[in-house]
C-alpha positions in Angstrom: 0.0 0.0 0.0 1.2 3.5 -0.9 0.7 5.3 2.4 2.8 8.4 1.8 1.1 11.7 1.2 -2.3 10.2 2.0 -5.2 11.1 4.3 -7.3 8.2 5.7 -10.8 8.3 7.0 -11.4 6.0 9.9 -10.4 5.0 13.4 -6.6 5.2 13.8 -6.7 1.7 15.5 -8.1 0.3 12.2 -5.7 2.3 9.9 -2.4 2.2 11.8 -2.1 -1.7 11.5 -2.1 -1.2 7.7 1.1 0.9 7.8 4.5 -0.8 7.6 6.8 -1.4 10.5 9.5 1.3 11.1 8.1 3.5 8.4 7.5 6.9 10.1 10.1 9.4 11.1 8.0 11.7 13.3 4.5 11.4 14.9 3.0 14.8 15.9 -0.5 14.7 17.3 -3.0 16.1 19.7 -5.6 13.4 20.5 -8.9 14.4 22.1 -8.3 15.2 25.8 -10.2 13.4 28.5 -13.9 14.2 28.4 -13.3 16.7 25.6 -15.1 17.1 22.3 -17.9 14.7 23.2 -20.1 15.8 20.4 -17.7 14.8 17.7 -15.3 12.2 19.2 -17.4 10.7 22.0 -15.1 11.8 24.9 -13.0 9.5 27.0 -13.4 9.6 30.8 -10.1 10.5 32.6 -10.2 7.2 34.5 -10.3 5.3 31.2 -7.9 7.4 29.2 -4.8 5.3 29.7 -6.5 2.1 28.7 -8.0 3.8 25.7 -4.7 5.3 24.5 -2.3 2.4 25.1 -3.4 0.3 22.1 -2.8 3.4 19.9 0.6 4.1 21.3 1.5 0.4 20.8 0.8 0.8 17.1 2.8 4.1 17.0 5.7 2.3 18.6 5.5 -0.3 15.8 5.4 2.1 12.9 7.9 4.6 14.2 11.5 4.2 13.0 14.2 3.5 15.7 15.5 7.0 14.8 12.1 8.6 15.0 10.3 10.7 17.6 6.7 10.9 18.9 5.4 14.3 20.1 2.2 14.1 22.1 0.3 17.4 22.8 -1.9 16.7 25.8 -3.2 18.4 28.8 -4.5 17.4 32.3 -8.2 17.9 33.2 -9.4 19.3 36.5 -11.9 16.9 38.2 -13.7 17.7 41.4 -11.4 20.7 42.1 -8.0 18.9 41.6 -5.8 17.9 38.7 -6.5 14.4 37.4 -3.4 12.3 37.0 -4.2 10.6 33.7 -1.3 12.3 31.9 1.2 11.2 34.5 -0.3 7.7 34.5 -0.1 7.6 30.7 3.6 8.5 30.8 4.4 5.7 33.2 2.3 3.2 31.3 4.0 4.1 28.0 7.4 3.7 29.6 6.3 0.2 30.6 5.2 -0.3 27.0 8.7 0.3 25.8 8.8 4.1 25.1 11.5 6.4 26.4 10.2 9.6 27.9 13.0 11.8 26.5 11.8 15.3 27.0 8.9 17.6 27.8 8.2 20.8 25.9 5.8 23.4 27.1 3.6 25.3 24.7 3.0 28.7 26.2 -0.1 30.2 24.7 1.1 33.8 24.5 -2.3 35.2 23.5 -4.3 33.4 26.3 -6.9 35.6 27.9 -7.2 36.0 31.7 -9.6 33.9 33.8 -10.0 32.3 37.1 -12.0 29.7 39.1 -12.5 29.6 42.8 -9.3 27.7 43.4 -7.1 28.3 40.3 -6.3 30.5 37.4 -6.6 29.8 33.7 -4.1 27.6 32.1 -1.8 29.4 29.5 0.2 26.3 28.6 0.0 22.7 27.4 2.4 19.8 27.4 4.2 18.5 24.3 5.7 15.2 25.5 8.6 13.7 23.6 8.9 9.9 23.4 11.4 7.8 21.5 12.2 4.1 20.8 15.9 4.5 21.2 18.3 6.8 23.1 19.9 7.8 19.8 17.4 9.5 17.5 17.4 12.0 14.6 17.5 15.6 15.9 18.5 18.7 13.9 18.9 21.4 16.6 20.4 24.0 14.3 17.1 24.0 12.3 15.3 25.7 15.2 17.9 28.2 16.4 16.7 31.7 17.2 18.2 35.2 16.8 20.5 36.2 19.7 18.5 39.4 20.3 19.5 43.0 21.0 20.5 42.1 24.5 23.7 40.5 23.2 25.0 43.8 21.7 25.5 45.5 25.1 26.0 42.4 27.2 28.8 41.0 25.0 30.5 44.4 24.3 32.5 44.4 27.5 33.3 41.1 29.1 34.6 40.7 32.6 37.2 38.2 33.6 34.5 35.9 35.0 32.7 36.1 31.6 35.8 34.6 29.9 35.8 31.3 31.8 33.2 28.8 32.8 31.4 30.4 35.7 30.1 27.7 38.0 26.7 28.2 39.7 27.0 29.8 43.1 24.3 27.5 44.5 26.1 24.3 43.7 23.6 23.1 41.0 26.4 22.0 38.7 25.2 24.6 36.1 27.9 26.8 34.6 28.2 29.2 31.7 31.0 30.9 29.6 29.5 34.1 28.3 32.5 34.7 25.9 31.3 31.6 24.0 28.4 33.7 22.7 30.6 36.4 21.1 30.2 36.5 17.3 27.1 34.4 17.3 24.0 35.5 15.4 21.8 32.7 16.7 21.3 30.7 19.9 19.6 27.5 20.7 16.0 27.8 22.1 14.7 26.5 25.4 12.0 23.9 25.7 9.3 26.5 26.1 7.6 27.4 22.9 5.9 30.8 22.9 3.1 30.5 20.3 -0.3 32.1 19.9 -3.3 29.8 19.8 -5.2 29.4 16.5 -7.4 32.4 16.0 -8.7 32.0 12.5 -11.8 30.0 11.7 -10.4 26.6 10.9 -13.7 24.8 11.0 -12.4 22.6 13.8 -13.1 22.9 17.5 -9.5 22.5 18.7 -7.0 23.3 16.0 -3.5 23.9 17.2 -1.4 26.6 15.4 0.6 25.4 12.4 3.7 26.8 13.9 3.6 24.1 16.6 4.0 21.0 14.3 6.3 23.0 12.0 8.7 23.6 14.9 8.9 19.9 15.7 9.1 18.9 12.0 12.1 21.1 11.6 13.7 19.8 14.8 13.3 16.1 14.2 13.1 15.5 10.4 14.7 16.4 7.1 13.2 16.8 3.6 11.8 13.6 2.4 11.0 12.2 5.8 7.5 11.0 6.8 5.3 12.7 9.3 2.2 11.1 10.8 -0.7 12.6 12.6 -3.2 9.8 13.7 -5.7 12.5 15.0 -5.5 14.8 12.0 -8.4 17.2 12.7 -8.4 20.0 10.1 -5.1 18.8 8.6 -2.7 21.2 10.3 0.2 18.7 10.7 -0.1 17.5 7.1 -0.1 21.0 5.8 3.0 21.8 7.8 4.8 18.7 6.6 3.8 19.5 3.0 5.1 23.0 3.2 8.5 21.8 4.6 9.0 19.2 1.9 8.2 16.2 4.1 5.8 13.4 3.3 2.7 13.2 5.4 0.2 10.6 6.6 -3.0 11.7 8.3 -5.8 9.8 9.9 -9.2 11.3 10.9 -12.2 9.7 12.4 -14.9 12.4 11.8 -16.1 12.5 8.2 -16.7 16.3 8.2 -13.2 17.0 9.6 -11.7 14.5 7.1 -13.3 16.4 4.2 -12.0 19.6 5.7 -8.5 18.3 6.0 -8.5 17.0 2.4 -9.7 20.4 1.2 -7.1 22.2 3.2 -4.2 20.0 2.1 -5.3 20.2 -1.5 -5.5 24.0 -1.3 -2.1 24.2 0.3 -0.6 22.0 -2.4 -1.9 24.3 -5.1 -0.3 27.3 -3.4 3.0 25.4 -3.4 2.9 24.9 -7.2 
């Protein structure tokens, strides 16, 4: 079966078994959160979320290359006034399944509007969990470097003697820095906090993430010609991002209306690239 550059309508548990072993370079997805989007996806109770997701992650483990990465955008739910632990439980269960929990990125929603409840404030962030099959995996850190910023012009103009050597942390944390190493650099490596606005245009989907989110991970973990999979495709954002960056895409969507929307979006994006 030719699976590259295709969108599939159906349950990912039915479609994923048709994909070859070790065929995917990167999985980027945001599955329905616990008890969310009941009208379209049925909703999964927080207590049942781990059992629901593990068969899916087992298939993703099979199709991902040993050099590949799985990025899971997910968020806890507040139940009876406290955070439910289903995300933490899922991490532990996936480690038992054979995954390595390599890193955790935070998506800071920089245009989040204020709000509060009786015992908490509004979330302005979501988790992007990184899982791998092997400790050595493909990663292209230079592809996501950021400009040094204006601060460097004044900070690096006059270096003290301490700036010219590795300055060990004064609190004994083991952290140290050599400020002089930044002289002459135009770019620096980013942190694991991504400051991205939420999707504000009318995408036709109830929970579309910004295209910049999958784009960033696609740049970091893949090269042109690699294959990117989203088993919960929604309006097609991940496929469009992969398409624009010269990667192959595979998308799976359960809801017929969203599948049709994703197909239209990907087709339209392809025409703009021609």
